[in-house]
C-alpha positions in Angstrom: 77.3 16.3 56.8 73.5 15.9 57.2 73.0 19.5 56.1 75.1 19.0 53.0 73.2 15.8 52.1 69.9 17.7 52.5 71.1 20.5 50.3 72.1 18.1 47.6 68.7 16.4 47.8 66.9 19.7 47.5 69.0 20.9 44.5 68.6 17.6 42.7 64.8 17.5 43.0 63.0 17.9 39.7 61.6 21.4 39.1 57.8 21.5 38.4 57.1 21.9 34.8 55.0 24.9 33.8 52.3 25.1 31.2 53.8 24.2 27.8 52.1 24.6 24.4 52.7 21.5 22.4 51.0 20.3 19.1 49.3 17.5 21.0 47.8 19.9 23.6 46.7 22.3 20.8 44.9 19.5 19.0 43.3 18.3 22.3 41.9 21.7 23.1 40.7 22.3 19.5 38.9 18.9 19.6 37.2 19.8 23.0 36.2 23.2 21.8 34.7 21.9 18.6 32.9 19.1 20.4 31.4 21.6 23.0 30.3 24.0 20.2 28.7 21.0 18.3 26.4 20.3 21.3 26.0 23.9 22.6 25.1 25.7 19.4 21.7 24.0 18.9 20.8 24.6 22.5 21.8 28.3 22.3 19.7 28.7 19.1 16.7 27.1 20.9 17.1 29.4 23.9 17.8 32.4 21.7 14.6 31.8 19.6 12.5 31.4 22.8 13.3 35.0 23.8 12.3 36.6 20.6 8.9 37.8 19.5 7.6 36.5 16.3 8.3 39.7 14.4 12.0 39.4 15.1 12.0 35.7 14.2 10.3 36.4 10.8 12.6 39.4 10.0 16.0 38.1 11.2 18.3 35.2 11.2 18.3 32.3 13.7 21.8 33.4 15.0 20.7 37.0 15.6 20.5 38.0 19.3 17.0 39.2 20.5 16.6 43.0 20.4 14.1 43.0 23.1 14.4 39.7 25.0 11.3 38.5 26.8 10.1 35.4 28.6 6.5 35.9 27.4 6.8 32.8 25.2 7.9 30.7 28.2 4.8 31.9 30.2 2.6 31.0 27.2 4.2 27.6 26.7 3.7 26.8 30.4 0.1 28.1 30.9 -1.8 28.3 27.6 0.0 26.5 24.7 -2.4 24.2 22.9 -1.9 20.4 22.7 -4.7 19.7 20.2 -8.0 20.9 21.7 -6.5 21.3 25.2 -4.9 24.8 25.7 -3.6 24.4 29.3 0.1 24.6 28.4 2.8 22.1 29.1 2.4 22.3 32.9 -0.1 19.4 32.7 2.5 17.1 31.2 5.1 18.4 33.6 3.2 17.3 36.7 2.3 14.0 35.0 6.0 13.4 34.4 6.7 14.2 38.1 4.1 11.7 39.2 5.7 9.1 36.9 9.3 10.0 37.7 9.4 10.0 41.5 8.1 6.5 42.3 9.7 5.0 39.2 13.2 6.3 40.3 12.8 5.4 44.0 11.6 1.9 43.5 13.8 1.0 40.5 16.9 2.1 42.3 16.0 0.5 45.6 15.1 -2.9 44.0 18.2 -2.8 41.8 20.5 -2.0 44.7 19.1 -4.9 46.7 19.4 -7.2 43.7 23.0 -6.1 43.0 23.9 -6.5 46.7 22.5 -10.1 46.7 24.2 -11.1 43.5 27.6 -9.7 44.6 27.8 -10.6 48.3 25.2 -13.4 49.0 26.0 -16.0 46.3 23.3 -18.7 46.0 22.6 -21.5 43.7 21.5 -20.1 40.3 22.8 -16.6 40.9 25.0 -16.8 37.8 22.0 -17.8 35.7 20.0 -14.8 37.1 23.0 -12.6 36.3 23.1 -13.9 32.7 19.3 -13.3 32.3 19.8 -9.7 33.5 22.6 -9.1 31.0 20.3 -10.5 28.3 17.5 -8.2 29.4 19.8 -5.2 29.5 20.7 -5.5 25.8 17.4 -6.6 24.3 15.7 -3.6 22.6 12.6 -2.9 24.6 10.6 -2.3 21.4 10.8 -6.1 20.9 8.6 -6.8 24.0 6.2 -3.9 23.8 3.3 -6.0 22.6 3.7 -8.7 25.3 3.9 -5.9 27.9 0.7 -4.4 26.6 -1.1 -7.7 26.8 0.2 -8.5 30.3 -0.8 -5.1 31.7 -4.2 -5.3 30.0 -4.7 -8.7 31.6 -3.9 -7.4 35.1 -5.8 -4.2 34.6 -2.9 -1.7 34.7 -2.7 -0.7 31.0 -3.3 3.0 30.4 -2.9 3.9 34.1 -0.4 5.7 36.3 0.6 2.6 38.2 1.0 0.8 34.9 3.6 3.2 33.4 5.4 3.3 36.7 5.7 -0.5 36.7 6.9 -0.4 33.1 9.7 2.0 33.9 10.8 0.0 37.0 10.9 -3.2 35.0 12.9 -1.7 32.1 15.3 0.0 34.5 16.2 -3.0 36.6 18.6 -4.9 34.3 21.1 -2.1 33.8 20.8 -0.8 37.3 21.2 -4.2 38.8 24.4 -4.8 36.8 25.8 -1.4 37.9 25.1 -2.1 41.6 26.4 -5.6 41.4 29.7 -4.5 39.9 30.0 -1.8 42.6 29.2 -4.1 45.5 31.6 -6.8 44.1 34.5 -4.4 45.0 33.6 -4.2 48.7 35.6 -6.7 50.8 33.7 -9.8 51.7 35.3 -9.7 55.2 33.1 -6.7 56.0 30.0 -8.7 55.3 31.3 -11.7 57.3 32.1 -9.5 60.3 28.6 -8.1 60.2 27.1 -11.6 60.1 29.2 -12.7 63.1 27.7 -9.7 65.0 24.3 -11.0 64.2 23.2 -8.7 61.4 21.0 -10.2 58.7 20.6 -9.5 55.0 18.6 -6.3 55.2 20.3 -5.0 58.3 23.7 -5.2 56.5 22.2 -3.6 53.4 20.6 -0.6 55.0 23.2 -0.1 57.8 26.4 -0.8 56.0 26.1 -1.1 52.2 23.7 1.7 51.5 25.6 4.4 53.4 28.7 3.4 51.4 26.8 3.8 48.0 26.4 7.5 47.7 28.3 7.9 44.5 26.8 4.9 42.8 23.4 6.0 43.9 24.0 9.3 42.1 25.0 7.4 39.0 21.7 5.4 39.1 19.7 8.6 39.9 21.1 10.5 36.9 20.6 7.5 34.5 17.0 6.9 35.7 15.9 10.6 35.8 17.3 11.2 32.3 15.9 8.1 30.8 12.4 8.3 32.4 12.0 12.1 32.0 13.1 12.0 28.3 11.0 8.9 27.5 8.4 9.3 24.8 7.4 5.9 23.4 6.7 4.1 26.7 4.7 7.1 28.0 2.7 7.3 24.8 1.8 3.6 24.9 1.3 2.8 28.6 0.5 6.0 30.4 -3.0 6.5 29.1 -4.7 9.7 27.9 -4.9 11.3 31.4 -1.3 10.7 32.3 0.7 11.6 29.2 4.2 12.8 30.2 5.8 16.1 29.3 7.6 14.7 26.2 4.3 13.7 24.6 2.8 17.1 25.5 5.7 18.7 23.8 5.2 16.7 20.7 1.5 17.7 20.7 2.4 21.4 21.1 4.9 21.4 18.3 2.5 19.4 16.1 -0.6 21.5 16.8 -1.0 24.4 14.4 -3.9 26.8 14.6 -3.1 29.9 12.5 0.4 31.2 12.8 3.1 28.7 13.9 4.7 30.3 17.0 8.3 29.1 16.9 9.2 31.0 20.1 6.5 29.1 22.1 7.7 25.8 20.6 11.3 26.6 21.6 10.3 27.7 25.1 8.3 24.5 25.6 11.4 22.5 24.5 13.6 24.3 27.0 11.1 23.8 29.8 11.0 20.1 29.0 14.8 19.8 28.9 15.5 21.8 32.1 14.8 19.2 34.9 17.3 16.5 33.8 19.9 19.3 33.0 19.5 20.7 36.5 19.8 17.2 38.1 23.0 16.6 36.1 24.6 19.9 36.9 23.9 19.6 40.6 25.2 16.0 40.9 27.6 15.7 37.9 30.8 15.4 40.0 29.3 12.5 42.0 28.5 10.9 38.7 32.1 10.9 37.7 33.1 9.6 41.1 30.6 6.8 40.9 31.8 5.7 37.5 35.4 5.6 38.6 34.4 3.8 41.8 33.3 0.8 39.9 30.1 1.4 37.9 31.6 0.1 34.7 34.2 -2.4 36.1 34.0 -6.2 36.1 
C-alpha cells in the first residue's frame, strides 16, 4: 500500500518546465541587449581608437577595427602625454589619485561603520536628530557648501594639500555610508548585542569582534561606492587638492585639453581608458558581493 501511494505521489509531481519562448521573454531580452549595447558601444569605440595609429584614424571610420593594433598610444599616455607644460604622462595623476583614494576609503568606511553601528544598536538621547541631520546631509548638493569648505580648510591650514582633499572626501562620504551601515546593522538581532554585553564586551569589542566580521557584503558595497566616487571625482580634486596633488581625472582633462600641433586622438582615448580601468577592475572583482550587500539590507528601512 505504501509503495502504491509513493508511486501516485511521484506520478502526480509537476514536471519541470523547460525553456519557453514567450513574447514577454523576447521583449525582456531585447531590452537587456539594447541597454548593454547602449553602454558598451562608446567604451568599445574608445578602446578601438586607442589601438589605432593616427593614419588609420584620419583615413577610416570610428567603427573600423584597427588594421595593425598597437598599445603605443597607451605607453605614450602613461609616460609622456602633455598636461600643459608638463609632459610626464598621466602616471603622475594616477599616483596622486592612489594617495587620495586609499586613506579616504579606509577612514570614511571605518567611521561610517562605527556611526551606523552606534545609531542602530546603541540608541541614545538625540540619536534620531543625528540621523535626520545625516539624511539632510546626504541629499544636499555638495556644490552648495564648497565655498564654506574652502574657507574652513583655509582657516585650519589644510586647503590645497593632500590631507585637505582626504578630509573633504571623508566628510562628503559619511552621510550616505552611515545610512547604509545603519540600515544594515538594524537588521541584526539586538539579542546578540545584549548577550555580548552580558559577557562583558564593550562598544568597540562588540563592533570589531562581532559586527565587523558579519559585515563583509556591506563593506564591499561601501568600498565600491567610495572607490568609484573618489576615483572619478573631478571638481573636489580640482578645488581642494592643490597643484601638486591633482588627481587622475584632472590630469586627463588637461591631456585632452592640451593641444600642441596635431591632436592625438589615440593618446586621448588611451588616457581615458587608463583612468577608467581601476574602478572597473574593482567592480568586476567584487560585483557579486555588491549584489549580496544590497539584498542584505543596504537599501532597506
